[in-house]
C-alpha positions in Angstrom: 55.5 96.9 109.8 57.5 98.0 106.8 56.9 101.4 105.3 58.0 102.4 101.8 58.5 106.1 100.9 56.6 107.6 98.0 57.9 111.0 97.1 55.3 113.5 95.9 56.7 116.8 94.7 53.7 118.9 95.5 52.8 121.3 98.4 51.8 119.1 101.3 48.7 119.6 103.4 49.6 118.7 107.0 47.3 117.3 109.6 46.5 119.1 112.8 48.6 118.3 115.8 47.3 115.2 117.7 47.9 115.1 121.4 47.6 112.3 123.9 48.0 111.9 127.7 49.4 108.5 128.3 50.2 107.2 131.8 53.4 108.2 133.5 56.6 106.4 132.4 59.6 105.1 134.2 63.0 103.6 133.3 63.0 100.0 132.0 64.3 97.1 134.1 66.7 94.6 132.6 65.0 92.1 130.3 61.6 93.9 130.5 59.6 95.4 127.7 59.0 99.1 127.5 55.3 98.6 128.3 56.1 96.6 131.4 58.6 99.2 132.5 56.1 102.0 132.1 57.7 103.7 129.1 54.2 103.9 127.5 53.1 103.0 124.1 54.7 106.0 122.3 57.1 106.0 119.4 60.3 107.8 118.7 62.0 108.7 115.4 65.6 109.5 114.5 68.1 109.6 111.6 71.3 107.6 111.6 74.6 108.5 110.0 73.6 106.7 106.8 70.6 109.0 106.5 68.1 106.2 107.3 65.0 107.2 109.3 64.2 104.8 112.2 60.9 104.3 114.0 61.2 102.9 117.6 58.3 101.5 119.6 58.7 102.1 123.3 56.1 99.5 124.3 58.1 96.6 122.7 61.6 98.2 122.7 61.9 97.4 119.0 62.6 99.5 116.0 62.6 99.4 112.2 64.4 101.4 109.5 61.6 103.2 107.6 63.7 104.5 104.7 66.4 106.8 103.6 65.9 110.6 103.8 68.1 113.6 103.2 68.0 114.8 106.8 71.0 115.5 109.1 71.5 113.2 112.0 72.7 116.2 114.1 69.5 118.2 113.8 66.4 117.2 115.9 63.4 116.1 113.8 60.1 117.8 114.1 56.9 115.8 114.5 53.3 117.0 113.9 51.0 114.2 114.9 52.2 111.2 112.9 54.0 113.4 110.3 57.8 113.7 110.5 59.2 117.0 109.2 62.7 117.2 108.0 65.0 119.2 105.8 66.2 117.6 102.5 69.7 119.0 102.6 70.3 118.0 98.9 67.5 120.3 97.9 66.2 121.0 94.4 65.4 123.8 92.0 62.4 125.8 93.3 60.6 127.6 90.5 58.9 130.1 92.8 62.4 131.2 94.0 64.2 130.9 90.7 67.1 129.1 92.3 68.2 125.9 94.1 67.2 125.6 97.7 67.0 123.1 100.6 63.3 122.1 101.1 61.3 121.0 104.1 59.4 117.7 103.6 56.8 115.9 105.6 56.7 112.1 105.9 53.3 110.5 106.9 54.2 107.5 109.1 50.8 106.0 108.5 51.1 105.9 104.7 54.8 106.4 103.9 53.9 109.3 101.6 56.3 112.3 101.5 55.1 115.7 100.5 57.0 119.0 100.2 56.0 121.7 102.6 58.2 124.5 101.1 61.7 125.8 100.6 63.7 126.2 103.8 66.8 125.2 105.7 65.1 124.5 109.0 61.6 124.1 110.3 60.3 125.7 113.5 56.9 124.7 114.8 54.8 127.3 116.7 54.0 126.4 120.3 50.2 126.2 119.5 50.8 123.8 116.6 49.0 126.1 114.1 52.0 127.2 112.1 55.4 126.2 110.8 58.2 128.7 110.2 60.7 127.7 107.4 63.9 129.6 107.6 65.1 130.8 104.2 68.7 131.0 103.0 69.3 134.5 104.1 68.4 133.6 107.7 66.4 136.9 108.0 63.3 135.7 106.2 60.9 132.9 107.2 58.0 131.3 105.3 55.1 130.9 107.7 52.9 127.9 106.7 49.6 127.3 108.5 48.9 123.7 109.6 45.7 122.0 108.6 43.3 121.9 105.7 43.3 125.0 103.5 46.8 125.9 104.7 48.1 129.3 103.7 51.5 130.8 103.8 53.2 134.2 104.1 56.7 135.6 104.3 57.9 137.0 107.7 60.9 139.4 107.6 63.0 139.9 110.8 64.1 143.5 111.8 67.3 144.7 110.0 70.4 143.2 111.6 68.5 140.2 113.2 68.6 136.6 112.1 67.3 133.1 112.8 70.6 131.7 114.2 72.2 129.7 111.3 68.7 128.6 110.3 68.0 127.1 113.7 65.8 128.4 116.4 62.8 127.7 118.6 59.4 129.4 118.8 58.2 130.3 122.3 55.0 131.8 123.8 56.9 135.2 123.6 58.2 134.8 120.0 61.0 133.3 117.9 64.5 133.2 119.4 66.7 135.5 117.1 70.2 136.9 117.2 72.4 139.6 115.7 75.5 139.0 113.6 74.6 135.8 111.6 77.8 136.0 109.5 80.0 134.5 112.2 82.3 137.5 112.4 81.8 140.0 115.2 81.4 143.5 113.9 83.9 145.9 115.4 82.4 147.9 118.3 79.2 146.0 118.3 78.1 143.4 120.9 76.3 140.3 119.8 72.7 139.9 121.1 69.9 137.5 121.5 66.2 138.5 121.4 62.6 137.4 121.0 60.7 138.4 117.8 56.9 138.2 117.8 55.8 137.5 114.2 52.2 138.5 115.0 53.2 142.1 116.0 56.6 142.4 114.4 57.9 143.4 117.8 61.4 142.6 119.2 62.6 142.3 122.8 66.3 141.9 123.6 67.2 139.2 126.2 70.9 140.0 126.4 74.0 141.5 124.8 77.4 139.9 124.8 81.0 140.7 123.9 81.4 137.4 122.0 80.1 136.3 118.6 77.1 134.2 119.2 77.0 132.7 115.7 80.6 131.5 115.9 80.4 130.0 119.4 76.8 128.6 119.5 75.2 128.4 116.1 72.0 126.9 117.6 71.8 129.8 120.1 72.8 127.5 123.0 69.1 126.7 123.4 68.5 123.8 125.8 64.7 123.9 125.8 61.6 125.9 125.9 58.2 125.6 127.5 55.0 127.4 126.6 51.9 127.0 128.8 48.5 126.0 127.4 47.4 129.6 127.2 50.2 130.3 124.7 51.7 133.3 126.5 54.9 133.6 128.4 56.7 130.4 129.4 60.3 129.5 130.0 63.5 129.4 127.9 66.6 127.4 129.1 69.8 128.4 127.4 73.6 128.9 127.8 75.4 132.2 127.3 77.7 132.5 124.2 80.4 134.3 126.2 80.9 131.2 128.3 83.2 129.2 126.1 83.3 125.5 126.8 85.0 123.7 128.5 84.6 126.5 131.1 82.2 126.0 134.0 79.2 127.2 132.0 76.0 127.6 134.0 72.4 127.3 132.7 70.2 130.3 132.2 66.4 130.0 132.9 64.5 133.0 131.5 60.9 133.7 132.5 59.4 134.8 129.2 56.6 136.9 130.8 59.0 139.4 132.5 62.4 138.4 131.0 63.8 137.8 134.5 66.7 135.2 134.2 67.9 132.8 136.9 71.5 131.5 136.6 72.0 127.9 137.8 75.4 126.5 138.4 76.4 122.8 138.5 76.8 121.2 142.0 79.8 119.4 140.6 81.5 122.8 140.0 82.4 122.2 136.3 79.4 123.5 134.5 77.1 121.8 132.0 77.5 120.3 128.5 75.5 121.7 125.5 72.2 119.9 125.1 69.2 119.2 127.2 65.4 119.4 127.3 62.6 120.9 129.4 59.9 118.5 130.7 56.4 118.6 129.2 55.3 120.6 132.3 58.3 123.0 132.2 59.0 122.1 135.8 62.3 120.3 135.2 65.2 120.6 132.9 67.3 117.6 131.9 70.9 118.5 131.2 74.3 116.9 131.7 76.7 118.2 134.4 80.4 117.9 133.9 82.4 115.9 136.4 86.1 116.4 137.2 88.1 115.6 134.1 90.1 112.4 134.5 93.2 111.4 132.3 92.1 114.0 129.8 88.7 112.5 129.4 85.6 114.7 130.1 82.7 112.9 131.8 79.2 114.1 132.5 76.1 112.8 134.4 72.5 113.5 134.0 71.2 116.4 136.1 67.6 117.4 136.7 67.1 121.1 137.4 64.0 122.3 139.3 63.1 125.4 137.2 61.2 127.1 140.0 63.9 126.8 142.6 67.1 126.2 140.7 67.8 123.1 142.8 69.8 120.4 140.9 69.4 116.6 141.4 72.1 114.4 140.0 71.7 110.9 138.5 75.3 109.4 138.8 74.2 106.1 137.3 73.4 107.9 134.0 77.0 108.9 133.2 78.6 109.4 129.7 82.1 109.9 128.4 82.3 113.0 126.1 84.1 113.4 122.8 82.5 116.5 121.5 81.0 118.5 124.4 77.4 117.8 123.3 74.6 115.6 124.8 70.9 115.2 124.1 67.7 114.5 126.1 64.1 113.6 125.2 61.2 113.6 127.7 58.6 110.9 127.4 54.8 111.6 127.8 53.7 112.0 131.3 57.0 113.8 132.3 58.3 111.1 134.6 60.9 109.5 132.3 63.6 111.0 130.1 65.9 109.4 127.6 69.3 111.0 127.1 73.1 110.6 126.6 75.7 110.8 123.9 76.4 108.6 120.9 76.3 105.0 121.9 75.7 105.9 125.6 71.9 106.2 126.1 69.9 105.9 129.3 66.3 105.8 130.3 65.8 107.6 133.7 62.9 107.5 136.1 63.0 111.1 137.3 61.0 110.3 140.5 63.3 107.8 142.0 66.4 108.7 139.9 66.8 105.1 138.7 68.4 104.6 135.3 69.1 101.8 132.9 71.0 101.7 129.6 68.5 102.2 126.8 68.5 100.6 123.3 66.1 99.1 120.9 66.1 95.7 119.1 66.9 96.4 115.5 64.5 95.2 112.8 63.9 91.7 114.3 67.5 90.7 113.7 68.7 88.5 116.6 71.0 90.2 118.9 71.1 93.4 116.9 70.6 96.6 118.9 70.4 100.2 117.9 70.7 103.5 119.7 68.9 106.8 119.5 70.8 110.0 118.7 70.7 113.8 118.5 67.9 113.9 116.0 65.5 111.9 118.1 61.9 113.2 118.5 58.7 111.8 120.1 55.8 110.8 117.8 52.4 111.7 119.2 49.1 110.1 118.2 48.2 106.8 116.6 
């Protein structure tokens, strides 16, 4: 199905979040379709390095190029039902601001229509799906946009000296992840810090203070994943400390957002973890890549599954990647049994129950023999 993009430069009204509960998934066997292998009937979207948006169907293991958008292939897309939210990095003049700005746009996959949500350099969905936070150019102000008919918006200002890290963050059941020292230069005599800001109460809780500059070392806060329970309170944050500079043996930090108690998890291989990962839909497991022993100057990593309640790590040696930049990605599929992940051109589908893995790719646009890979911007589309 080909979808053409129609750009509408008006404030967009977004649909409510659609949720589904498909059957558990597992890794595909060679020559099988995604449906036969249990990957489900879901869809994934991502942006390639030519700024083309792709839609992949897990049931058929096929994909199509939807159209060209101005999103970065290095920043994960945000999906709300069948709407794909992205930042148009070229931007435009915004009359309400009186200056040029990047803008957040919403593509309806059902119609191909694109609407403008508002000015912003990143989009952060709230855990309950009721709001979107658009980070503004100063990184200390966010435009909160309600999701649904009759949507309203308001400006949210962070406490003095605190920022949304380089425009990127996540919203948890305990608030937005924020940091100090957004400028990338550590102020003399002041430690950098990470905290949780609750926009509903304007309250701030500090998670940790460090001697290194967070913004310069990890502009995305080193966030690996976050989980918020159905009640919307507490949850879990998986992250890496900024004062652990790669390629050191950097551990993973798991913070309980109810009491802010943090568990530190080291790699069983003894060489730490790469940046990038994801928490399962239930929050019970974290998918991350563990460094192996470097060989001939080449860093290698293999998928690891961390039990977030015990800290126990299970390795998947058959899902191994060679690293250029020390960054990987992971994406859990509905049901929480299968996870996709890897590095550029090295993608796997892994059954997390039996630890079986297979290389993962999608047939490209019906072209015989053509295959395409997912990438760092990949996101799951929910609803049909």
